Structures are given as structure tokens and as C-alpha cells.
Short mmCIF file of the C-alpha atoms (twelve columns), coordinates in Angstrom:
data_MODEL
# 
_entry.id   MODEL 
# 
loop_
_atom_site.group_PDB 
_atom_site.id 
_atom_site.type_symbol 
_atom_site.label_atom_id 
_atom_site.label_alt_id 
_atom_site.label_comp_id 
_atom_site.label_asym_id 
_atom_site.label_seq_id 
_atom_site.Cartn_x 
_atom_site.Cartn_y 
_atom_site.Cartn_z 
_atom_site.pdbx_PDB_model_num 
ATOM 1   C CA . MET A 1   -9.745  -23.016 -5.411 1 
ATOM 2   C CA . ASN A 2   -6.693  -24.693 -3.840 1 
ATOM 3   C CA . VAL A 3   -6.434  -24.234 -0.078 1 
ATOM 4   C CA . LEU A 4   -4.254  -27.234 0.609  1 
ATOM 5   C CA . PRO A 5   -0.756  -26.970 2.073  1 
ATOM 6   C CA . ILE A 6   2.253   -28.243 0.164  1 
ATOM 7   C CA . ALA A 7   2.561   -32.001 0.546  1 
ATOM 8   C CA . VAL A 8   6.179   -33.139 0.582  1 
ATOM 9   C CA . LYS A 9   6.507   -36.163 -1.676 1 
ATOM 10  C CA . PRO A 10  8.853   -38.913 -0.477 1 
ATOM 11  C CA . GLY A 11  12.381  -38.174 -1.601 1 
ATOM 12  C CA . ALA A 12  11.522  -34.695 -2.921 1 
ATOM 13  C CA . ARG A 13  13.856  -31.784 -2.305 1 
ATOM 14  C CA . VAL A 14  12.654  -29.017 -0.003 1 
ATOM 15  C CA . ASN A 15  13.775  -25.385 -0.145 1 
ATOM 16  C CA . LEU A 16  11.778  -23.283 2.289  1 
ATOM 17  C CA . SER A 17  13.204  -20.045 0.894  1 
ATOM 18  C CA . LEU A 18  11.236  -20.707 -2.305 1 
ATOM 19  C CA . ILE A 19  7.899   -21.179 -0.493 1 
ATOM 20  C CA . ASP A 20  5.913   -18.019 0.234  1 
ATOM 21  C CA . PRO A 21  4.698   -18.028 3.874  1 
ATOM 22  C CA . GLU A 22  1.748   -15.904 2.727  1 
ATOM 23  C CA . GLY A 23  0.516   -18.747 0.520  1 
ATOM 24  C CA . THR A 24  -0.767  -18.491 -3.019 1 
ATOM 25  C CA . SER A 25  -4.519  -18.838 -2.521 1 
ATOM 26  C CA . THR A 26  -6.659  -15.802 -3.330 1 
ATOM 27  C CA . ILE A 27  -9.591  -16.891 -1.181 1 
ATOM 28  C CA . SER A 28  -10.905 -14.057 0.983  1 
ATOM 29  C CA . LYS A 29  -10.848 -14.139 4.769  1 
ATOM 30  C CA . ASP A 30  -14.664 -14.251 4.934  1 
ATOM 31  C CA . ALA A 31  -14.847 -17.078 2.399  1 
ATOM 32  C CA . ALA A 32  -12.160 -18.977 4.302  1 
ATOM 33  C CA . LYS A 33  -14.092 -18.611 7.553  1 
ATOM 34  C CA . TYR A 34  -17.234 -19.942 5.882  1 
ATOM 35  C CA . ARG A 35  -15.376 -22.963 4.537  1 
ATOM 36  C CA . LEU A 36  -13.681 -23.550 7.880  1 
ATOM 37  C CA . ASP A 37  -17.026 -23.603 9.699  1 
ATOM 38  C CA . LYS A 38  -18.337 -26.247 7.300  1 
ATOM 39  C CA . LEU A 39  -15.164 -28.311 7.566  1 
ATOM 40  C CA . GLN A 40  -15.210 -28.224 11.351 1 
ATOM 41  C CA . LYS A 41  -18.707 -29.704 11.345 1 
ATOM 42  C CA . LYS A 42  -17.354 -32.553 9.225  1 
ATOM 43  C CA . LEU A 43  -14.375 -32.895 11.552 1 
ATOM 44  C CA . LEU A 44  -16.700 -33.180 14.553 1 
ATOM 45  C CA . ASP A 45  -18.708 -35.934 12.863 1 
ATOM 46  C CA . LEU A 46  -15.580 -37.819 11.817 1 
ATOM 47  C CA . GLN A 47  -14.095 -37.575 15.294 1 
ATOM 48  C CA . ALA A 48  -17.307 -38.939 16.825 1 
ATOM 49  C CA . ARG A 49  -17.150 -41.927 14.481 1 
ATOM 50  C CA . LEU A 50  -13.436 -42.483 15.161 1 
ATOM 51  C CA . TYR A 51  -14.020 -42.433 18.922 1 
ATOM 52  C CA . ALA A 52  -17.039 -44.739 18.764 1 
ATOM 53  C CA . GLU A 53  -15.350 -47.207 16.411 1 
ATOM 54  C CA . GLY A 54  -12.279 -47.533 18.631 1 
ATOM 55  C CA . LYS A 55  -10.190 -49.329 16.003 1 
ATOM 56  C CA . GLN A 56  -7.989  -46.572 14.566 1 
ATOM 57  C CA . SER A 57  -6.241  -43.446 15.803 1 
ATOM 58  C CA . LEU A 58  -4.872  -40.239 14.322 1 
ATOM 59  C CA . LEU A 59  -1.590  -38.568 15.290 1 
ATOM 60  C CA . VAL A 60  -1.168  -34.912 14.347 1 
ATOM 61  C CA . VAL A 61  2.378   -33.535 14.583 1 
ATOM 62  C CA . LEU A 62  2.835   -29.753 14.724 1 
ATOM 63  C CA . GLN A 63  6.265   -28.208 14.266 1 
ATOM 64  C CA . ALA A 64  7.195   -24.559 13.813 1 
ATOM 65  C CA . MET A 65  9.641   -21.897 14.846 1 
ATOM 66  C CA . ASP A 66  8.857   -19.939 18.013 1 
ATOM 67  C CA . ALA A 67  5.598   -17.961 17.545 1 
ATOM 68  C CA . GLY A 68  4.865   -20.073 14.476 1 
ATOM 69  C CA . GLY A 69  1.296   -20.768 15.582 1 
ATOM 70  C CA . LYS A 70  1.241   -24.232 17.129 1 
ATOM 71  C CA . ASP A 71  -0.917  -23.178 20.082 1 
ATOM 72  C CA . GLY A 72  -3.211  -21.099 17.871 1 
ATOM 73  C CA . THR A 73  -3.678  -23.989 15.470 1 
ATOM 74  C CA . ILE A 74  -4.670  -26.323 18.290 1 
ATOM 75  C CA . LYS A 75  -7.056  -23.770 19.755 1 
ATOM 76  C CA . ASN A 76  -8.777  -22.880 16.487 1 
ATOM 77  C CA . VAL A 77  -8.757  -26.129 14.503 1 
ATOM 78  C CA . PHE A 78  -9.833  -28.508 17.255 1 
ATOM 79  C CA . ARG A 79  -12.404 -26.291 18.961 1 
ATOM 80  C CA . GLY A 80  -15.741 -27.963 19.531 1 
ATOM 81  C CA . LEU A 81  -14.434 -31.518 19.343 1 
ATOM 82  C CA . ASN A 82  -15.261 -34.005 22.092 1 
ATOM 83  C CA . PRO A 83  -12.410 -33.520 24.595 1 
ATOM 84  C CA . GLN A 84  -12.714 -37.175 25.617 1 
ATOM 85  C CA . GLY A 85  -11.351 -38.110 22.204 1 
ATOM 86  C CA . VAL A 86  -8.504  -35.592 21.908 1 
ATOM 87  C CA . ARG A 87  -5.219  -35.450 23.761 1 
ATOM 88  C CA . VAL A 88  -2.586  -32.720 23.372 1 
ATOM 89  C CA . THR A 89  0.999   -33.494 24.361 1 
ATOM 90  C CA . PRO A 90  3.609   -30.714 24.465 1 
ATOM 91  C CA . PHE A 91  7.241   -31.760 24.206 1 
ATOM 92  C CA . LYS A 92  9.655   -29.455 25.982 1 
ATOM 93  C CA . ALA A 93  13.285  -30.091 26.899 1 
ATOM 94  C CA . PRO A 94  13.558  -33.706 28.114 1 
ATOM 95  C CA . ALA A 95  13.701  -34.363 31.851 1 
ATOM 96  C CA . PRO A 96  16.615  -36.319 33.372 1 
ATOM 97  C CA . ASN A 97  14.642  -39.588 33.475 1 
ATOM 98  C CA . GLU A 98  13.748  -39.110 29.788 1 
ATOM 99  C CA . LEU A 99  17.373  -38.481 28.861 1 
ATOM 100 C CA . ALA A 100 18.218  -41.781 30.560 1 
ATOM 101 C CA . HIS A 101 16.252  -43.602 27.827 1 
ATOM 102 C CA . ASP A 102 16.369  -43.588 24.036 1 
ATOM 103 C CA . PHE A 103 15.029  -40.417 22.413 1 
ATOM 104 C CA . LEU A 104 11.744  -42.037 21.346 1 
ATOM 105 C CA . TRP A 105 10.888  -43.452 24.778 1 
ATOM 106 C CA . ARG A 106 8.935   -40.420 26.002 1 
ATOM 107 C CA . VAL A 107 7.258   -40.043 22.621 1 
ATOM 108 C CA . HIS A 108 5.978   -43.596 22.271 1 
ATOM 109 C CA . ALA A 109 4.337   -43.371 25.682 1 
ATOM 110 C CA . ASN A 110 2.193   -40.475 24.443 1 
ATOM 111 C CA . THR A 111 0.987   -41.812 21.100 1 
ATOM 112 C CA . PRO A 112 -2.809  -41.941 20.769 1 
ATOM 113 C CA . GLU A 113 -4.726  -45.050 21.729 1 
ATOM 114 C CA . LYS A 114 -7.347  -46.450 19.391 1 
ATOM 115 C CA . GLY A 115 -10.289 -44.102 18.928 1 
ATOM 116 C CA . MET A 116 -8.256  -41.032 19.842 1 
ATOM 117 C CA . ILE A 117 -6.789  -38.019 18.088 1 
ATOM 118 C CA . GLY A 118 -3.361  -37.252 19.508 1 
ATOM 119 C CA . ILE A 119 -1.764  -33.855 18.920 1 
ATOM 120 C CA . PHE A 120 1.962   -33.337 19.408 1 
ATOM 121 C CA . ASN A 121 2.929   -29.726 20.110 1 
ATOM 122 C CA . ARG A 122 6.540   -30.192 19.034 1 
ATOM 123 C CA . SER A 123 7.551   -33.828 18.831 1 
ATOM 124 C CA . HIS A 124 10.245  -36.447 18.279 1 
ATOM 125 C CA . TYR A 125 11.532  -34.190 15.502 1 
ATOM 126 C CA . GLU A 126 13.097  -31.922 18.112 1 
ATOM 127 C CA . ASP A 127 15.823  -34.574 18.273 1 
ATOM 128 C CA . VAL A 128 16.897  -33.816 14.707 1 
ATOM 129 C CA . LEU A 129 16.245  -30.071 14.989 1 
ATOM 130 C CA . VAL A 130 17.239  -28.487 18.318 1 
ATOM 131 C CA . VAL A 131 19.719  -31.258 19.018 1 
ATOM 132 C CA . ARG A 132 21.330  -30.734 15.606 1 
ATOM 133 C CA . VAL A 133 21.462  -26.938 15.588 1 
ATOM 134 C CA . ASN A 134 22.793  -26.711 19.143 1 
ATOM 135 C CA . GLU A 135 25.237  -29.579 18.601 1 
ATOM 136 C CA . LEU A 136 23.964  -31.493 21.631 1 
ATOM 137 C CA . VAL A 137 24.994  -34.811 20.086 1 
ATOM 138 C CA . PRO A 138 27.488  -35.666 17.316 1 
ATOM 139 C CA . GLU A 139 26.263  -35.524 13.710 1 
ATOM 140 C CA . VAL A 140 26.615  -39.276 13.336 1 
ATOM 141 C CA . VAL A 141 24.039  -39.670 16.130 1 
ATOM 142 C CA . TRP A 142 21.339  -37.304 14.876 1 
ATOM 143 C CA . ARG A 143 21.704  -38.491 11.279 1 
ATOM 144 C CA . ARG A 144 20.879  -42.051 12.369 1 
ATOM 145 C CA . ARG A 145 17.697  -40.763 13.940 1 
ATOM 146 C CA . TYR A 146 16.018  -40.211 10.572 1 
ATOM 147 C CA . ASP A 147 15.937  -43.977 10.074 1 
ATOM 148 C CA . HIS A 148 14.791  -44.514 13.663 1 
ATOM 149 C CA . ILE A 149 11.952  -42.017 13.171 1 
ATOM 150 C CA . ASN A 150 10.828  -43.620 9.919  1 
ATOM 151 C CA . ALA A 151 10.821  -47.064 11.525 1 
ATOM 152 C CA . PHE A 152 8.924   -45.727 14.552 1 
ATOM 153 C CA . GLU A 153 6.277   -44.060 12.397 1 
ATOM 154 C CA . ARG A 154 5.970   -47.187 10.276 1 
ATOM 155 C CA . LEU A 155 5.335   -49.196 13.452 1 
ATOM 156 C CA . LEU A 156 2.582   -46.788 14.490 1 
ATOM 157 C CA . THR A 157 1.031   -46.923 11.028 1 
ATOM 158 C CA . ASP A 158 1.103   -50.720 10.981 1 
ATOM 159 C CA . SER A 159 -0.620  -50.661 14.379 1 
ATOM 160 C CA . GLY A 160 -3.568  -48.573 13.158 1 
ATOM 161 C CA . THR A 161 -2.380  -44.997 13.743 1 
ATOM 162 C CA . ARG A 162 -2.561  -42.593 10.804 1 
ATOM 163 C CA . ILE A 163 0.062   -39.834 10.987 1 
ATOM 164 C CA . VAL A 164 -0.045  -36.340 9.491  1 
ATOM 165 C CA . LYS A 165 2.767   -33.871 10.080 1 
ATOM 166 C CA . PHE A 166 2.553   -30.097 9.639  1 
ATOM 167 C CA . PHE A 167 5.340   -27.546 9.431  1 
ATOM 168 C CA . LEU A 168 3.793   -24.119 10.070 1 
ATOM 169 C CA . HIS A 169 5.865   -21.903 7.800  1 
ATOM 170 C CA . ILE A 170 6.270   -18.236 8.748  1 
ATOM 171 C CA . ASP A 171 8.978   -15.805 7.739  1 
ATOM 172 C CA . LYS A 172 11.405  -14.001 10.005 1 
ATOM 173 C CA . ASP A 173 9.564   -10.668 9.757  1 
ATOM 174 C CA . GLU A 174 6.291   -12.302 10.822 1 
ATOM 175 C CA . GLN A 175 8.024   -13.958 13.763 1 
ATOM 176 C CA . LYS A 176 9.437   -10.598 14.855 1 
ATOM 177 C CA . ALA A 177 5.993   -8.996  14.717 1 
ATOM 178 C CA . ARG A 178 4.447   -11.827 16.756 1 
ATOM 179 C CA . LEU A 179 7.210   -11.756 19.370 1 
ATOM 180 C CA . GLU A 180 6.785   -7.973  19.690 1 
ATOM 181 C CA . ASP A 181 3.036   -8.479  20.170 1 
ATOM 182 C CA . ARG A 182 3.765   -10.943 22.964 1 
ATOM 183 C CA . LEU A 183 5.942   -8.408  24.741 1 
ATOM 184 C CA . LYS A 184 3.165   -5.796  24.579 1 
ATOM 185 C CA . SER A 185 0.309   -8.051  25.669 1 
ATOM 186 C CA . ALA A 186 -0.303  -8.805  29.347 1 
ATOM 187 C CA . ASP A 187 -2.112  -11.982 28.288 1 
ATOM 188 C CA . GLU A 188 0.743   -13.141 26.064 1 
ATOM 189 C CA . GLN A 189 3.893   -12.104 27.944 1 
ATOM 190 C CA . TRP A 190 4.031   -15.433 29.736 1 
ATOM 191 C CA . LYS A 191 4.723   -17.073 26.375 1 
ATOM 192 C CA . PHE A 192 7.806   -14.953 25.761 1 
ATOM 193 C CA . SER A 193 11.185  -16.331 26.749 1 
ATOM 194 C CA . LYS A 194 14.540  -14.602 26.471 1 
ATOM 195 C CA . GLY A 195 15.731  -17.965 25.200 1 
ATOM 196 C CA . ASP A 196 13.712  -17.366 22.026 1 
ATOM 197 C CA . LEU A 197 16.199  -14.744 20.871 1 
ATOM 198 C CA . PRO A 198 19.292  -16.982 20.486 1 
ATOM 199 C CA . VAL A 199 17.070  -19.419 18.564 1 
ATOM 200 C CA . ARG A 200 16.021  -16.597 16.240 1 
ATOM 201 C CA . GLU A 201 19.702  -15.813 15.572 1 
ATOM 202 C CA . LYS A 202 20.059  -19.360 14.191 1 
ATOM 203 C CA . TRP A 203 17.082  -19.035 11.820 1 
ATOM 204 C CA . ASP A 204 18.981  -20.223 8.740  1 
ATOM 205 C CA . GLU A 205 20.413  -23.241 10.554 1 
ATOM 206 C CA . TYR A 206 16.913  -24.214 11.681 1 
ATOM 207 C CA . MET A 207 15.530  -23.855 8.169  1 
ATOM 208 C CA . ARG A 208 18.172  -26.273 6.881  1 
ATOM 209 C CA . ALA A 209 17.389  -28.691 9.707  1 
ATOM 210 C CA . TYR A 210 13.656  -28.547 8.926  1 
ATOM 211 C CA . GLU A 211 14.306  -29.052 5.225  1 
ATOM 212 C CA . ASP A 212 16.422  -32.144 5.882  1 
ATOM 213 C CA . ALA A 213 13.887  -33.571 8.338  1 
ATOM 214 C CA . MET A 214 11.133  -33.286 5.742  1 
ATOM 215 C CA . ILE A 215 13.328  -34.666 2.959  1 
ATOM 216 C CA . GLU A 216 14.366  -37.670 5.042  1 
ATOM 217 C CA . CYS A 217 11.083  -38.368 6.843  1 
ATOM 218 C CA . SER A 218 8.169   -37.582 4.530  1 
ATOM 219 C CA . THR A 219 6.719   -40.957 3.564  1 
ATOM 220 C CA . GLU A 220 3.583   -42.209 1.865  1 
ATOM 221 C CA . THR A 221 2.110   -43.269 5.209  1 
ATOM 222 C CA . ALA A 222 3.392   -40.351 7.315  1 
ATOM 223 C CA . PRO A 223 3.628   -37.311 5.027  1 
ATOM 224 C CA . TRP A 224 4.884   -33.839 5.859  1 
ATOM 225 C CA . HIS A 225 2.781   -30.812 4.879  1 
ATOM 226 C CA . ILE A 226 4.250   -27.322 4.625  1 
ATOM 227 C CA . VAL A 227 1.562   -24.849 5.699  1 
ATOM 228 C CA . PRO A 228 2.079   -21.185 4.718  1 
ATOM 229 C CA . SER A 229 1.183   -19.625 8.066  1 
ATOM 230 C CA . ASN A 230 1.745   -15.874 7.990  1 
ATOM 231 C CA . ARG A 231 -2.047  -15.595 7.591  1 
ATOM 232 C CA . LYS A 232 -3.473  -17.438 10.590 1 
ATOM 233 C CA . TRP A 233 -6.954  -17.858 9.136  1 
ATOM 234 C CA . MET A 234 -5.493  -19.475 6.022  1 
ATOM 235 C CA . ARG A 235 -3.347  -21.757 8.173  1 
ATOM 236 C CA . ASN A 236 -6.402  -22.940 10.112 1 
ATOM 237 C CA . LEU A 237 -8.314  -23.698 6.923  1 
ATOM 238 C CA . MET A 238 -5.439  -25.645 5.361  1 
ATOM 239 C CA . VAL A 239 -4.796  -27.797 8.428  1 
ATOM 240 C CA . THR A 240 -8.482  -28.546 8.886  1 
ATOM 241 C CA . GLN A 241 -8.888  -29.537 5.240  1 
ATOM 242 C CA . VAL A 242 -6.035  -32.062 5.511  1 
ATOM 243 C CA . LEU A 243 -7.468  -33.521 8.727  1 
ATOM 244 C CA . VAL A 244 -10.924 -33.931 7.184  1 
ATOM 245 C CA . ASP A 245 -9.442  -35.525 4.063  1 
ATOM 246 C CA . THR A 246 -7.349  -37.881 6.191  1 
ATOM 247 C CA . LEU A 247 -10.210 -38.978 8.419  1 
ATOM 248 C CA . GLU A 248 -12.509 -39.449 5.431  1 
ATOM 249 C CA . ALA A 249 -9.887  -41.768 3.926  1 
ATOM 250 C CA . MET A 250 -9.732  -43.669 7.230  1 
ATOM 251 C CA . ASN A 251 -13.542 -43.972 7.010  1 
ATOM 252 C CA . PRO A 252 -14.339 -44.752 10.672 1 
ATOM 253 C CA . GLN A 253 -17.755 -46.291 11.255 1 
ATOM 254 C CA . TYR A 254 -20.122 -46.427 14.201 1 
ATOM 255 C CA . PRO A 255 -20.259 -49.946 15.655 1 
ATOM 256 C CA . ALA A 256 -23.303 -52.022 14.782 1 
ATOM 257 C CA . PRO A 257 -25.977 -51.862 17.509 1 
ATOM 258 C CA . GLU A 258 -26.749 -54.876 19.650 1 
ATOM 259 C CA . ASP A 259 -29.296 -57.303 18.304 1 
ATOM 260 C CA . GLY A 260 -32.838 -56.919 19.543 1 
ATOM 261 C CA . LEU A 261 -32.764 -53.212 20.338 1 
ATOM 262 C CA . ASP A 262 -35.991 -52.782 18.368 1 
ATOM 263 C CA . GLN A 263 -37.703 -54.919 21.034 1 
ATOM 264 C CA . ILE A 264 -36.554 -52.796 23.969 1 
ATOM 265 C CA . VAL A 265 -39.150 -50.886 25.930 1 
ATOM 266 C CA . ILE A 266 -37.803 -48.375 28.427 1 
ATOM 267 C CA . PRO A 267 -39.717 -48.899 31.700 1 
ATOM 268 C CA . ASP A 268 -41.490 -45.993 33.370 1 
# 
């Protein structure tokens, strides 16, 4: 039974209006939870090996519309992992000192060191999404950034960092329902911003910007995955499956023990 997201092949066209945010899998919620539990045990083992080996790193990029589930994905997929080996970096509007540098400056400083899993909650792709839709720079500037991003990700890959990128795909009705839930919940109201509403009005413009970003920047070494995310439990399963598959392909190994450990006697 297929529970994988849609992998965007390099150069392939992307039309998000043709992709059902509900997904096509018929797996039940209970069956998905069972599979997720098993996968998370594998993920824990793989992370322990990655951290101990200290020779490779994994960068996970999460992009979505407001209320698309980035925080929920981080909370549910990475639960139980060794926090020493995981670092989450949120990217909000750049500060003045960040704007004084090139757009990748603040991003490069937060890429994961060897042995680590780095998670970007939003990312360098904001500079071909928000910047484009809100016309913060001329088109000639943001179009050049696709090449800059591909070169940057190629540099990371060549330096031992595997990259996986997820677009959490929800529809406009699901976003409305989630934003309404935030307004009603005392625990969630802090997440709501009046600034979310003008962004929602530009939904179609953002969809085109996301499509172009995936078309231009999905590569063999840093692929994009479109994750149908209206059903949160399905989203969590899909993301976890890709992470396990990716880490298994990286095949991290525990370092060999020191010679002579079989002769060691721990003193009383």
C-alpha cells in the first residue's frame, strides 16, 4: 500500500490543483498509527547511528501555507529522538543585519553539522515565495535565486549533507478550518496573526510560486516531495517514511570500538 508523498522529478511540471490534498491512500487511521510507531523506532535507531558516526548530516526543509502543519509535523514526526542530535531553525522575516547580506547568509549559518539532523521551519525558499508574491524585489532578482539555491544545495550535498524538502499540501477550505480552530482555542490563539489573512487572499499567487520553486529546484540530490496534508496522521506517516528511507540509504554506522576493550576490567 503506497503511503509515500509525490516525489517531484527533476524538470517535471507541477500543477498543485491536480493533486488531492486528501491523498489517495486507503490505509486506515489505526493502521497508519501502527506503521508510524514502527517507523519511528527505526528513525530513532538511524538517528543514533548518524549522531555517533559524525560523518554525515540530514537537512529537512518544511514549507507550507499558513496552518499547513509545519509545527505539527515537527512535533509528531521527531518525537522521541535524541534532542542532542536534532536542531530546529525557524525562518521568519529577515532582521536588518540579515538583509545587509546575501539572502543565503542566514541560512548557511544554520545548516546541520555532521552527525546532526537539521529541520528548517520555512527556509531559503521564502526568498522565491514571499519575496516574489509581495514584489519585494524585481523579478530578475528572484528568478536568479533558483540557480543560487541549486548551487547552494549542491555545495551542502557535496559536503556530506543529505537534503529532503517537503511541501505540506492543504487546500483552502482546510486552511480556513484550521485558522478558525486557532481563533477558538486559548492554546492556539497565539499562533494566529491578522497578517495571515492578506496572505490567504493571494492563495493562487502562492500556489504558482510554489509550483515554480519545485519545478526549478527539485534535483536528484535535493528532491522536493509534495505531501497531501489535509489528514494530519497521513502527513506524519508519509514524512516519516521518506526520512527513514533517506537515512537507510545514507547507511550511517557506529564507529568501531577502541582496540583492547575486551581486556578492560572496571575497578571496584
